[in-house]
PDB file as gemmi writes it, atoms N, CA and C in Angstrom:
CRYST1    1.000    1.000    1.000  90.00  90.00  90.00 P 1                      
ATOM      1  N   UNK A   1      -9.563  18.892 -37.647  1.00  0.00           N  
ATOM      2  CA  UNK A   1     -10.336  18.231 -37.774  1.00  0.00           C  
ATOM      3  C   UNK A   1     -10.116  16.655 -37.595  1.00  0.00           C  
ATOM      4  N   UNK A   2     -11.133  15.760 -37.520  1.00  0.00           N  
ATOM      5  CA  UNK A   2     -10.487  14.221 -37.258  1.00  0.00           C  
ATOM      6  C   UNK A   2     -11.266  13.462 -38.352  1.00  0.00           C  
ATOM      7  N   UNK A   3     -10.179  12.632 -38.690  1.00  0.00           N  
ATOM      8  CA  UNK A   3     -10.171  11.722 -39.857  1.00  0.00           C  
ATOM      9  C   UNK A   3     -10.031  10.371 -39.096  1.00  0.00           C  
ATOM     10  N   UNK A   4     -11.431   9.591 -38.981  1.00  0.00           N  
ATOM     11  CA  UNK A   4     -11.166   8.531 -38.511  1.00  0.00           C  
ATOM     12  C   UNK A   4     -11.001   7.070 -39.277  1.00  0.00           C  
ATOM     13  N   UNK A   5     -10.733   7.837 -40.698  1.00  0.00           N  
ATOM     14  CA  UNK A   5     -10.664   6.296 -42.001  1.00  0.00           C  
ATOM     15  C   UNK A   5      -9.159   6.546 -41.868  1.00  0.00           C  
ATOM     16  N   UNK A   6      -8.291   7.617 -41.410  1.00  0.00           N  
ATOM     17  CA  UNK A   6      -7.007   7.689 -42.079  1.00  0.00           C  
ATOM     18  C   UNK A   6      -5.826   6.580 -40.943  1.00  0.00           C  
ATOM     19  N   UNK A   7      -5.548   5.826 -42.089  1.00  0.00           N  
ATOM     20  CA  UNK A   7      -4.393   4.608 -41.192  1.00  0.00           C  
ATOM     21  C   UNK A   7      -3.797   5.379 -40.166  1.00  0.00           C  
ATOM     22  N   UNK A   8      -3.039   6.595 -40.301  1.00  0.00           N  
ATOM     23  CA  UNK A   8      -1.935   7.170 -39.036  1.00  0.00           C  
ATOM     24  C   UNK A   8      -3.182   6.963 -38.156  1.00  0.00           C  
ATOM     25  N   UNK A   9      -4.044   7.789 -38.321  1.00  0.00           N  
ATOM     26  CA  UNK A   9      -5.068   8.120 -37.205  1.00  0.00           C  
ATOM     27  C   UNK A   9      -5.244   6.498 -35.915  1.00  0.00           C  
ATOM     28  N   UNK A  10      -5.164   5.880 -37.023  1.00  0.00           N  
ATOM     29  CA  UNK A  10      -5.872   4.634 -36.301  1.00  0.00           C  
ATOM     30  C   UNK A  10      -4.481   4.252 -35.689  1.00  0.00           C  
ATOM     31  N   UNK A  11      -3.536   4.145 -36.449  1.00  0.00           N  
ATOM     32  CA  UNK A  11      -2.234   3.824 -35.483  1.00  0.00           C  
ATOM     33  C   UNK A  11      -1.821   4.574 -34.365  1.00  0.00           C  
ATOM     34  N   UNK A  12      -2.160   5.738 -34.389  1.00  0.00           N  
ATOM     35  CA  UNK A  12      -1.974   6.709 -33.086  1.00  0.00           C  
ATOM     36  C   UNK A  12      -2.947   6.450 -32.365  1.00  0.00           C  
ATOM     37  N   UNK A  13      -4.257   5.729 -32.724  1.00  0.00           N  
ATOM     38  CA  UNK A  13      -5.351   5.172 -31.209  1.00  0.00           C  
ATOM     39  C   UNK A  13      -4.447   4.032 -30.849  1.00  0.00           C  
ATOM     40  N   UNK A  14      -4.155   3.137 -31.665  1.00  0.00           N  
ATOM     41  CA  UNK A  14      -3.637   1.907 -31.027  1.00  0.00           C  
ATOM     42  C   UNK A  14      -2.798   2.751 -30.074  1.00  0.00           C  
ATOM     43  N   UNK A  15      -1.740   2.997 -30.262  1.00  0.00           N  
ATOM     44  CA  UNK A  15      -0.351   3.283 -29.644  1.00  0.00           C  
ATOM     45  C   UNK A  15      -1.164   3.502 -28.083  1.00  0.00           C  
ATOM     46  N   UNK A  16      -1.798   4.753 -28.356  1.00  0.00           N  
ATOM     47  CA  UNK A  16      -2.843   5.684 -27.631  1.00  0.00           C  
ATOM     48  C   UNK A  16      -2.967   4.446 -26.553  1.00  0.00           C  
ATOM     49  N   UNK A  17      -4.051   3.528 -26.724  1.00  0.00           N  
ATOM     50  CA  UNK A  17      -4.605   2.282 -26.092  1.00  0.00           C  
ATOM     51  C   UNK A  17      -3.954   1.567 -25.433  1.00  0.00           C  
ATOM     52  N   UNK A  18      -2.382   1.152 -26.032  1.00  0.00           N  
ATOM     53  CA  UNK A  18      -1.325   0.423 -25.362  1.00  0.00           C  
ATOM     54  C   UNK A  18      -1.157   1.493 -24.579  1.00  0.00           C  
ATOM     55  N   UNK A  19      -0.413   2.342 -24.352  1.00  0.00           N  
ATOM     56  CA  UNK A  19       0.311   3.240 -23.357  1.00  0.00           C  
ATOM     57  C   UNK A  19      -1.113   3.133 -21.988  1.00  0.00           C  
ATOM     58  N   UNK A  20      -2.333   3.205 -22.371  1.00  0.00           N  
ATOM     59  CA  UNK A  20      -3.090   3.702 -21.620  1.00  0.00           C  
ATOM     60  C   UNK A  20      -3.365   2.337 -20.663  1.00  0.00           C  
ATOM     61  N   UNK A  21      -3.091   1.065 -21.123  1.00  0.00           N  
ATOM     62  CA  UNK A  21      -3.057  -0.264 -20.613  1.00  0.00           C  
ATOM     63  C   UNK A  21      -1.633  -0.106 -19.770  1.00  0.00           C  
ATOM     64  N   UNK A  22      -1.098   0.184 -20.611  1.00  0.00           N  
ATOM     65  CA  UNK A  22       0.359   0.036 -19.350  1.00  0.00           C  
ATOM     66  C   UNK A  22       0.019   0.601 -18.325  1.00  0.00           C  
ATOM     67  N   UNK A  23      -0.208   1.887 -18.497  1.00  0.00           N  
ATOM     68  CA  UNK A  23      -0.479   2.831 -17.285  1.00  0.00           C  
ATOM     69  C   UNK A  23      -1.276   2.132 -16.298  1.00  0.00           C  
ATOM     70  N   UNK A  24      -2.123   1.859 -16.607  1.00  0.00           N  
ATOM     71  CA  UNK A  24      -3.090   1.336 -15.754  1.00  0.00           C  
ATOM     72  C   UNK A  24      -2.729   0.121 -14.791  1.00  0.00           C  
ATOM     73  N   UNK A  25      -1.906  -0.924 -15.791  1.00  0.00           N  
ATOM     74  CA  UNK A  25      -1.379  -1.967 -15.022  1.00  0.00           C  
ATOM     75  C   UNK A  25      -0.385  -1.568 -13.922  1.00  0.00           C  
ATOM     76  N   UNK A  26       0.301  -0.466 -14.236  1.00  0.00           N  
ATOM     77  CA  UNK A  26       1.340   0.316 -13.382  1.00  0.00           C  
ATOM     78  C   UNK A  26       0.646   1.013 -12.219  1.00  0.00           C  
ATOM     79  N   UNK A  27      -0.704   1.243 -12.350  1.00  0.00           N  
ATOM     80  CA  UNK A  27      -1.461   2.060 -11.452  1.00  0.00           C  
ATOM     81  C   UNK A  27      -1.690   0.541 -10.029  1.00  0.00           C  
ATOM     82  N   UNK A  28      -2.313  -0.284 -11.047  1.00  0.00           N  
ATOM     83  CA  UNK A  28      -2.824  -1.499 -10.353  1.00  0.00           C  
ATOM     84  C   UNK A  28      -1.962  -1.892  -9.608  1.00  0.00           C  
ATOM     85  N   UNK A  29      -0.491  -2.073 -10.017  1.00  0.00           N  
ATOM     86  CA  UNK A  29       0.594  -2.450  -9.325  1.00  0.00           C  
ATOM     87  C   UNK A  29       1.162  -1.399  -8.306  1.00  0.00           C  
ATOM     88  N   UNK A  30       0.922  -0.600  -8.424  1.00  0.00           N  
ATOM     89  CA  UNK A  30       1.468   0.680  -7.373  1.00  0.00           C  
ATOM     90  C   UNK A  30       0.538   0.863  -6.295  1.00  0.00           C  
ATOM     91  N   UNK A  31      -0.944   0.195  -6.089  1.00  0.00           N  
ATOM     92  CA  UNK A  31      -2.023   0.422  -5.430  1.00  0.00           C  
ATOM     93  C   UNK A  31      -1.982  -0.983  -4.719  1.00  0.00           C  
ATOM     94  N   UNK A  32      -1.333  -1.911  -4.958  1.00  0.00           N  
ATOM     95  CA  UNK A  32      -1.408  -3.045  -4.457  1.00  0.00           C  
ATOM     96  C   UNK A  32      -0.036  -2.960  -3.798  1.00  0.00           C  
ATOM     97  N   UNK A  33       1.205  -2.401  -4.248  1.00  0.00           N  
ATOM     98  CA  UNK A  33       2.671  -2.650  -3.209  1.00  0.00           C  
ATOM     99  C   UNK A  33       1.990  -1.376  -2.229  1.00  0.00           C  
ATOM    100  N   UNK A  34       1.343  -0.358  -2.753  1.00  0.00           N  
ATOM    101  CA  UNK A  34       0.360   0.787  -1.369  1.00  0.00           C  
ATOM    102  C   UNK A  34       0.004  -0.160  -0.042  1.00  0.00           C  
ATOM    103  N   UNK A  35      -0.923  -0.992  -0.690  1.00  0.00           N  
ATOM    104  CA  UNK A  35      -1.851  -1.549   0.298  1.00  0.00           C  
ATOM    105  C   UNK A  35      -0.846  -2.412   1.205  1.00  0.00           C  
ATOM    106  N   UNK A  36       0.390  -3.189   0.571  1.00  0.00           N  
ATOM    107  CA  UNK A  36       0.958  -4.161   0.611  1.00  0.00           C  
ATOM    108  C   UNK A  36       2.013  -3.590   2.556  1.00  0.00           C  
ATOM    109  N   UNK A  37       2.061  -2.257   1.913  1.00  0.00           N  
ATOM    110  CA  UNK A  37       3.093  -1.236   2.590  1.00  0.00           C  
ATOM    111  C   UNK A  37       2.071  -1.062   3.821  1.00  0.00           C  
ATOM    112  N   UNK A  38       1.326  -0.565   3.516  1.00  0.00           N  
ATOM    113  CA  UNK A  38       0.217  -0.022   4.490  1.00  0.00           C  
ATOM    114  C   UNK A  38      -0.081  -1.151   5.810  1.00  0.00           C  
ATOM    115  N   UNK A  39      -0.357  -2.632   5.244  1.00  0.00           N  
ATOM    116  CA  UNK A  39      -0.858  -3.815   5.604  1.00  0.00           C  
ATOM    117  C   UNK A  39       0.500  -4.239   6.672  1.00  0.00           C  
ATOM    118  N   UNK A  40       1.591  -3.759   6.448  1.00  0.00           N  
ATOM    119  CA  UNK A  40       3.131  -4.272   7.024  1.00  0.00           C  
ATOM    120  C   UNK A  40       3.017  -2.949   8.135  1.00  0.00           C  
ATOM    121  N   UNK A  41       2.505  -2.043   7.884  1.00  0.00           N  
ATOM    122  CA  UNK A  41       3.114  -0.959   8.863  1.00  0.00           C  
ATOM    123  C   UNK A  41       1.500  -1.369  10.166  1.00  0.00           C  
ATOM    124  N   UNK A  42       0.657  -1.418   9.188  1.00  0.00           N  
ATOM    125  CA  UNK A  42      -0.592  -1.498  10.403  1.00  0.00           C  
ATOM    126  C   UNK A  42      -0.245  -2.692  11.368  1.00  0.00           C  
ATOM    127  N   UNK A  43       0.516  -3.564  11.152  1.00  0.00           N  
ATOM    128  CA  UNK A  43       0.913  -5.179  11.766  1.00  0.00           C  
ATOM    129  C   UNK A  43       1.988  -4.513  13.162  1.00  0.00           C  
ATOM    130  N   UNK A  44       3.129  -3.831  12.340  1.00  0.00           N  
ATOM    131  CA  UNK A  44       4.423  -3.741  13.068  1.00  0.00           C  
ATOM    132  C   UNK A  44       3.964  -2.790  14.168  1.00  0.00           C  
ATOM    133  N   UNK A  45       3.020  -1.391  13.650  1.00  0.00           N  
ATOM    134  CA  UNK A  45       2.300  -1.264  15.062  1.00  0.00           C  
ATOM    135  C   UNK A  45       1.700  -1.532  16.005  1.00  0.00           C  
ATOM    136  N   UNK A  46       1.059  -2.537  15.538  1.00  0.00           N  
ATOM    137  CA  UNK A  46       0.087  -3.456  16.515  1.00  0.00           C  
ATOM    138  C   UNK A  46       1.380  -4.417  17.248  1.00  0.00           C  
ATOM    139  N   UNK A  47       2.080  -4.838  16.812  1.00  0.00           N  
ATOM    140  CA  UNK A  47       3.795  -5.472  18.001  1.00  0.00           C  
ATOM    141  C   UNK A  47       4.221  -4.628  18.518  1.00  0.00           C  
ATOM    142  N   UNK A  48       4.107  -3.749  17.853  1.00  0.00           N  
ATOM    143  CA  UNK A  48       4.602  -2.518  19.116  1.00  0.00           C  
ATOM    144  C   UNK A  48       3.925  -2.242  20.678  1.00  0.00           C  
ATOM    145  N   UNK A  49       2.868  -2.000  20.386  1.00  0.00           N  
ATOM    146  CA  UNK A  49       1.679  -1.752  21.003  1.00  0.00           C  
ATOM    147  C   UNK A  49       1.631  -3.233  22.046  1.00  0.00           C  
ATOM    148  N   UNK A  50       1.963  -3.889  21.099  1.00  0.00           N  
ATOM    149  CA  UNK A  50       1.520  -4.997  21.775  1.00  0.00           C  
ATOM    150  C   UNK A  50       2.711  -4.934  22.775  1.00  0.00           C  
ATOM    151  N   UNK A  51       3.922  -4.614  22.598  1.00  0.00           N  
ATOM    152  CA  UNK A  51       4.831  -4.956  23.143  1.00  0.00           C  
ATOM    153  C   UNK A  51       5.275  -4.453  24.647  1.00  0.00           C  
ATOM    154  N   UNK A  52       4.392  -2.260  24.139  1.00  0.00           N  
ATOM    155  CA  UNK A  52       4.722  -1.543  25.096  1.00  0.00           C  
ATOM    156  C   UNK A  52       3.813  -2.157  26.308  1.00  0.00           C  
ATOM    157  N   UNK A  53       2.390  -2.626  25.820  1.00  0.00           N  
ATOM    158  CA  UNK A  53       1.128  -2.923  26.743  1.00  0.00           C  
ATOM    159  C   UNK A  53       2.296  -4.094  27.618  1.00  0.00           C  
ATOM    160  N   UNK A  54       2.830  -5.501  27.315  1.00  0.00           N  
ATOM    161  CA  UNK A  54       3.640  -6.164  27.932  1.00  0.00           C  
ATOM    162  C   UNK A  54       4.451  -5.661  28.835  1.00  0.00           C  
ATOM    163  N   UNK A  55       5.292  -4.738  28.303  1.00  0.00           N  
ATOM    164  CA  UNK A  55       6.239  -3.993  29.615  1.00  0.00           C  
ATOM    165  C   UNK A  55       5.687  -3.499  30.537  1.00  0.00           C  
ATOM    166  N   UNK A  56       4.698  -2.869  29.941  1.00  0.00           N  
ATOM    167  CA  UNK A  56       4.064  -1.941  31.238  1.00  0.00           C  
ATOM    168  C   UNK A  56       3.320  -2.637  31.925  1.00  0.00           C  
ATOM    169  N   UNK A  57       2.787  -3.898  31.590  1.00  0.00           N  
ATOM    170  CA  UNK A  57       2.050  -4.975  32.696  1.00  0.00           C  
ATOM    171  C   UNK A  57       3.311  -5.672  33.668  1.00  0.00           C  
ATOM    172  N   UNK A  58       4.425  -5.809  32.972  1.00  0.00           N  
ATOM    173  CA  UNK A  58       5.401  -6.368  33.740  1.00  0.00           C  
ATOM    174  C   UNK A  58       6.010  -4.931  34.912  1.00  0.00           C  
ATOM    175  N   UNK A  59       6.077  -3.953  34.595  1.00  0.00           N  
ATOM    176  CA  UNK A  59       6.469  -2.643  35.429  1.00  0.00           C  
ATOM    177  C   UNK A  59       5.689  -2.696  36.700  1.00  0.00           C  
ATOM    178  N   UNK A  60       4.154  -2.461  36.138  1.00  0.00           N  
ATOM    179  CA  UNK A  60       3.030  -2.516  37.423  1.00  0.00           C  
ATOM    180  C   UNK A  60       3.166  -3.621  38.477  1.00  0.00           C  
ATOM    181  N   UNK A  61       3.323  -5.228  37.417  1.00  0.00           N  
ATOM    182  CA  UNK A  61       3.428  -6.251  38.640  1.00  0.00           C  
ATOM    183  C   UNK A  61       4.742  -6.176  39.105  1.00  0.00           C  
ATOM    184  N   UNK A  62       5.931  -5.746  39.083  1.00  0.00           N  
ATOM    185  CA  UNK A  62       7.313  -5.703  39.551  1.00  0.00           C  
ATOM    186  C   UNK A  62       7.162  -4.452  41.013  1.00  0.00           C  
ATOM    187  N   UNK A  63       5.953  -3.247  40.295  1.00  0.00           N  
ATOM    188  CA  UNK A  63       6.084  -2.569  41.587  1.00  0.00           C  
ATOM    189  C   UNK A  63       4.652  -2.908  42.543  1.00  0.00           C  
ATOM    190  N   UNK A  64       3.786  -3.612  41.937  1.00  0.00           N  
ATOM    191  CA  UNK A  64       3.277  -4.440  43.158  1.00  0.00           C  
ATOM    192  C   UNK A  64       3.711  -5.585  43.951  1.00  0.00           C  
ATOM    193  N   UNK A  65       4.874  -6.409  42.957  1.00  0.00           N  
ATOM    194  CA  UNK A  65       5.358  -7.023  44.319  1.00  0.00           C  
ATOM    195  C   UNK A  65       6.682  -6.546  44.989  1.00  0.00           C  
ATOM    196  N   UNK A  66       7.240  -5.434  45.227  1.00  0.00           N  
ATOM    197  CA  UNK A  66       7.750  -4.566  45.922  1.00  0.00           C  
ATOM    198  C   UNK A  66       6.838  -4.040  46.777  1.00  0.00           C  
ATOM    199  N   UNK A  67       6.012  -3.825  46.467  1.00  0.00           N  
ATOM    200  CA  UNK A  67       5.142  -2.996  47.990  1.00  0.00           C  
ATOM    201  C   UNK A  67       4.669  -4.170  49.272  1.00  0.00           C  
ATOM    202  N   UNK A  68       5.173  -5.363  48.622  1.00  0.00           N  
ATOM    203  CA  UNK A  68       4.670  -6.583  49.686  1.00  0.00           C  
ATOM    204  C   UNK A  68       5.621  -6.192  50.485  1.00  0.00           C  
TER     205      UNK A  68                                                      
END                                                                             
């Protein structure tokens, strides 16, 4: 049975609210960190792919130059 007028019950509800806010803030922080990590990973992959393509182009150009 719940007694909303009980000061002890009100104190428990305030503590739960504080914990909820702290957890919500922590979740937001973790989401931001995750988004930053994904963004850095995507940038690194793009750079590696560009480097791979550059090297492949050099190899093709070298093969064409050797055929002449």
